[in-house]
N, C-alpha and C positions, 0 to 999 in steps of 0.2 A: 744958621746951623750948618755944620760941615756935611757935605754930600756923602751919603752912604755908598761905599764902593760895592760893586757887585761881586758875587762869588762864582768863580769859574769852576769847572769840574776838577781841575788840578788843585785849586785852593780848598775845595770841599774834601778831596782825598787827603790832603795834608792836614787839614783840621781834624778829621776823624782819626788819622794816625797819631797826631799829637795828643788827642783825648785818650786814646788807648795807652800811649806811653805814659802820660802823666797819671792816668787812672791806676796803672800798675805800680807807680812809685809808692803809694800809701801802704799797700800790703808788704812790699819789699822792705821798706823801712822797718815795719813791725817785725819782720823775720829777723833782721839784723839786730834789733833790740833784745832778742832772746839771749845774745851772747855779749854784746858790747853796750856801753852806756850811750845815752842820747847825745852827749857832747862829742864823744868819739865818732858816733855815726855821722854827725854833722861835719866833723873835721874831714872824714873820708869823702863826703859828698862834695865839699868845696875843693879839696885837693885834687881829686882825679878829674873833676869837671874843668878845673883851671888848666890842667895839662892839655885836655882836648882843645879848649878854646885858644890857648896860646899857640898850639900847633897849627890851627887854622889861620891865626893872625900871621904867623911866620911864612906859611906856605903861600898865602895870598899876597904877601908883600906889603901888608899894611904897616904903617909907622907905629912904633911903640911910643906911647905918651911919655913925656918927660916934664919935670917941674914939680915942685912940692905942692903947688895949689891943686893941680889936677889929681895928684895921688891922695891929697886930703879929701877930695870929693869921692874918690874910689873908697877910701876908708869909711866914710859915712854911709855910702851905698852898700858896701860889704857888710857893715854892722846891721843896717836895717833889713836889707833884702835877703841876706843869707844867714849871717851869724845869729841874729835874734829870731828872725822868722822861722828858719829851719829848726832852731833849738826849741822854740815854743811848740812847733808841730811835733817834733820827735818826743819831747817830754809828755805832751798831751796823749800821744799814741801809746804810752805805757799804761794808760788808765782808761782809754775809751777805744771803741772799734775804729778800724781804719776807714770803713765806709762812712761813719759819722764824722770823722775828721775831714773827709772829702766834702761832706755836706756843708760843714761850717766854713771850709776853705772857699766855697763858692761865694761867701759873703765879701770876699776881697773886692769884687767889682762895686759893691754897694759902698763900702768904705772909700773906695777910690773916687767915686763921684762926689762924696761929701768933702774929702780932703781937697780935691781939685777945685771945687766950688769956693773953698776958703782961700786957696793959694793963687788962683788965676782969674782974671777979670773976664776971660772969654769962656769960662766954664761955669756959668751961673746955674744955680739950683732952680730950674724951672718947675712949674706945677707937675708935669708928668714925671720928671725926675724925682720930685719929692714923694709922689705916690709910690714910685718904684722903690725908693729908700724905705718908706714906711712898710711896704710889703716884705722887704728883706728883713727888717727888724722883727716884724711879726713872725716871720718864718723861723728865725733863729730862736725867738722866745718859745715858739711851739715845739721845736725840736729839743730844746733844753728841758722844758717841763718846769712846773712850779717848784719842785723840790730843789732845783739848782739855785733858785732865787731865794729860797727860805733856809737852806742849810749849806754849810761849807764842809766839803769832804774832798777826797782826791779826785773823784769823778767830776764834780762840779768845777774844781780848779783846773782840771785838764781841759774841759770845754772852754773855759775862759782863756786858757793858755793858747788854744788854737785860734780863738777870736783875736787874741793879741797878735798872733802871726799875721792875720789878715790886715790889721791896722798897720803893722810894719811894712807890709807889701804896698799898701796904699800910700804911705808916707814916702817910701822909696820911689814909687812911680812919679809922684809930683816933684820930688827932689831931682830925680834923673832928668825929667823934662826941663827943669829950670837950669841945671848945671852941666849936663852931659849930652844934650841933644845935638851938639856940634860934632860929636865923635861918631865914627862907625860903630853900630851897635855891638858887633862882635868884640871890638877892641875895648869898649866900655865894660862889657860883661867879663872879659878876661881880667881887666884891672880890678873890677869889683870882687871877683872870686879870689884873686891874689890877696887882696886886703882881708877878706873874710877867712882865708886859710891861715894867714898870719895871726889873726885873732883867735881862731879855734884851736890851733896847736897848743899854745900854753893853757888855754881854758880846759881843754880835754885832759891834758897831762896833769894839771894841778888838782882837778876834781875827780878824775877817774883813773889816774895812773898813766904811765907811759904806754901808748897804744901798742898792742901786740899784733904781729903779723901771723901768729900761729892761731888761725881761726878755722872753724869748720867750713867745709866746701860750700854748704848752703848759705853761710854768712857771707863768704866772699862773692858768691853769685848775687846775693841781694845787694851788697855794696856796689858791685860792678854795674848792676842794673840801674840803681837809683842815682849813682854818680855819673857814670859814663853815658848811659842812654837817656835817663829821665832828667838829667841836668845838662850835661855837656852837649850831646847831640840834640836834645829837645830845644835848647836855646837856638841852635842853627835853624831848626824847623820853625820855631816861633817867629824868627825875624823874616824868614821866607814868606810865611803866611801874612805877616804884617805888611810887607811890601806889596803883596798881591791884593789883599782884601781889606786892609785897614784895621784899626784898633776896634771899631764897632763890631765887625764880624768876628774878630778874634776873641771877643768876650764870650762867644758861644761855647768856647772850649771848656769854660768853667761849669757849664751845664752838662756837656757831653761826657766829661770825665767821671762825674759822680756815679752814674749807673755802673760804669766799668769797675770803679773801686769797690762799690757795694757787692757786685757779683763776685769779684776775685776774693774779697774778704770772706764771703760766705763759703765759696768753694774750697779755698785753701787754708783758711784760718778758722772755719766753723763759726763765723760771726753771724749773729742774728740781730737785726735792727727792729726797734719797736715801731708800731703804727705811727706814733707821733713824730718819729724821726723822718719817716717818709712823707708825712703830711707837711712837716716843716720845710722839707726840701721842695715840695710842690709850691709852697707859698713863696719861698726864695726864688724859685725858677720864674714864677709869675712876675716878681719884682724885677728880675734881670731882663725879662722880655719887655717890660714897660720901659726900663732904662735904655734898652737897645733902640726902641722907638719905631722900628719898621712896621710892627703890627698896627700901631696907631695910625701910621701913614696910609696903610692899606685900607683901614676902616674909614678913614676920612676921604679917600679917593672917590670922586663922583662915579656912580654906577655906570654911566654911559661912556666913561673914558676908555679909550682903546688901551689894551694891555701890551 
């Protein structure tokens, strides 16, 4: 088993900041959807985040990747991690609350464990991981409710759409590990966002018309936040935490951002979640804690062992 890295005070501060930033992305996307379509919203997210990351690549003097093969990998990553995942999330938010979207988004870590177990020999699905996955599935089923499983309407399809986004994230994570792990993370992210921008410009134009720049100030504020801050700058923060604390600790952000999204959705969008939604999140959270593994290690530690 990989040794769990410890969390310094700086890493905790960055983790909480990232949770606040990503938690705010869900209601900001919902605000933008009041004036623009979901594919146009995604196009803006990829485009402006791409500009931020390429600026960082150029300022830091990192080499720009060349060759058809590596850009083919960027195309696959951009399709999975941005174009499809962001589109599934945005379309879902047209029909369900942003807080509920954040709850289902936390299932990404569960899908990630399952996909990694299939893709990599060193990521086997151990008994504790299987229990964590089972809790995650039960939590999602609880949050969805029986009516989602027994009837098909826009709301149930929206929930399934958000879960589709989490599967895309999980597939992208394993693909990125297999094909792009040799590249600096910022360079890989910039290439990925470039590919997704090239995908989303024609998709948005053909389905929702030529994107207009004549938008309400609140729409531009929302776009600026979820593209520049919650995507571009958040990627930089994400990789900083990853280097300090490791991927196991970074998984905690999927838990921390949910209360932020729920609170902001309630305050600014008048969203109210049902008891089953919160109960489902609690079960998903338990699953993620089990997947994280540190609680089990603490419980197994001999009582007389020095701390």
